[in-house]
N, C-alpha and C positions, 0 to 999 in steps of 0.2 A: 586492533587496526582502526585507523580513524583518519578521515579527510574531511576538511570543511572548505566551503566556498560561499561567497555572498552573491546572492541573485536578487537585484532590485530591493534591497533592504531586508531581505530574508536570509537568515543563516541557513544554509543547506549542508547537511552532514551525511557522510556515508561512514556506516560503522559495522563492525562484525559483533553480533551478540544474539541474545535471546529477546525477541520482540515482547513476550509476556513480562520481561522484567523492565521495560522501558517506563520512564516517568514523564513522558508527554502527556498532554491532556487527553489525547486520543491515539489509539493504534488502529491501523487498518487491518481487517481479517481478509485473507484470500479465501473467501468462503465458496461454498457449492451452492447451487440454486434453491435447495431446500432450507438453507440457514440451520440446519439441525446438527452440525458439528461433522467431522469427518477425519481425515489424516492430516499431516503436516502442520502447518501453521494453525490451520482451522481447529484441528483437534487440541492442539496445546492451548489455545486461547480459551476453548470451551472447558477444559479441564481445570485449568488454573483460575479461570474467571468464575467458575462455579455455576449453579442452577439457574440463577437470575437471568444470565445472558440467554440461556436456552428458553426460559420461559418467554422472554420479550420476542425472540426470534420466531417462536411458534405463533405468537399473535400477528406478527407481521406477515407471516405465511409464505415467504419466498422471495426471491430476488433473480431477475433477468440478468444475464450476462451483459456486463458493462454498466450496469446500474448499481446504486449503493444504498444502504439504509443505515440507521444508527440505533444502538441500543446503550445501556449502561455498561460500565466496565466491570461490573460485579465485584469479585475479589482482586482484581488486577490493580496495579499501581495507577493505571490510565483511568480517567473518570469515564471515557466512552469507547466503545468500539464501534468502528464503522465497518460494516461488512460489504464487500464488494465481489463480484463474481467476474472473474477472468474467462477468457476463451480457452477451450481446449484446443491445442494446437493439431491441425489437420493439414500440415504442408503449407500453410499461408494462403489457401485459396478460398477460404470461407470468412473472410472479414476479420480475420483474428488481430491484426494490428488496429483497425478502428475500435474494436471492442475492448481491447487492452487499453488504448488511449482513454476511452470512456470511462473505463474503470478507475484510473487514476484521476482524471478530472471531475468525475462526478463525486468521488470520495472528497476531494478538495472543496467542492461546491457545497457538500453537505457540513464539512467542518466549518466553513465560512457562514453558513446559515445558522449555525449553532453557536457563533462566537467563540470557536475553538482555534486558538493561535499557534498551538504547537502540535504536530501530527508525526507520527512514525509509520513508515510503510515497509511491508516485506517486498520481495521480489514476487510480484503476482503471476501466476500461471507457469512458473518454471519448475515446479516440483511435479506433483502427480498429473498436472495437465499438459506437461510436456513441451512447453513453449521454448525453444532454444534460448539459453541465457543471453547469448550475444546479441541476438534480435531483440529480446524482450526488454534488456537494459537500455537500448537506444530508445526505444517506444517510452518506457517508463520516465527516463530522464527527460527526454524532448518534451513529452506531456506536463510534467511537473514545471520544467523551465518556461514553456509557453505560458501556462497559467500564472506563474509568478511574475513573469514580465507584464502582464495586464493587471495584476492585483497586488498592491502593496500592504496587504492584511495580515499575513502570517509572520510571526516572529522566528518560527523555526520548523524546518521540515527535515525529518531524518529518513534515510533509507538504512533499515537494520537487516543486515545480511547475515545468513546463517553460518556460512562457511567463507575461509580465507579466499579460495579461488573465485567465488563470487564476488568479493569485494574488490579484487584486482580487475575483474571485467568491468564492473560499474565505475570503478575510479578511471580507467582508461577511457571508456565511453564519455564520462563526464568532462575530463580534460578535453577530449577531441570536440565536444559540443560547446563548451565555453570558449576554446580557442576559435572555432568558426564564427561565433556571434559576435 
């Protein structure tokens, strides 16, 4: 499954796939605050990327929710991994939307500061952190679109979704947001 749109000179792609196999310059890791690996996307990136990523993460020493840091891509196709920590969903009463927005936008800021022109994102916080995908997809897409409307830097941004139902939700939200703007 694949969907493509143009946003301010940037190719924006939604696709179903395995983010560890993507050939963009950087992939974003939905990390935990320790940066030491875990389940889901985080565990897959650490396993496939190898020990070099973990070594760099240990030197960094952690990351607060909403912030982002960068390491090598290790054995991955991507040259870099941008690690960001999304919010744990607690009903929406604990600034989860703002933290999630910051996770996406800070990842894009780091990519730009390292002259990385192609980036792939997973759906941050919608796995073990429990953020409802219908809500998270809107925050994710709006955050990226808002950033791209201000910045004409990126060549391509991808959302790499693990399951077809997630793709369908993201596609519907993206079409809704693009029609509204």
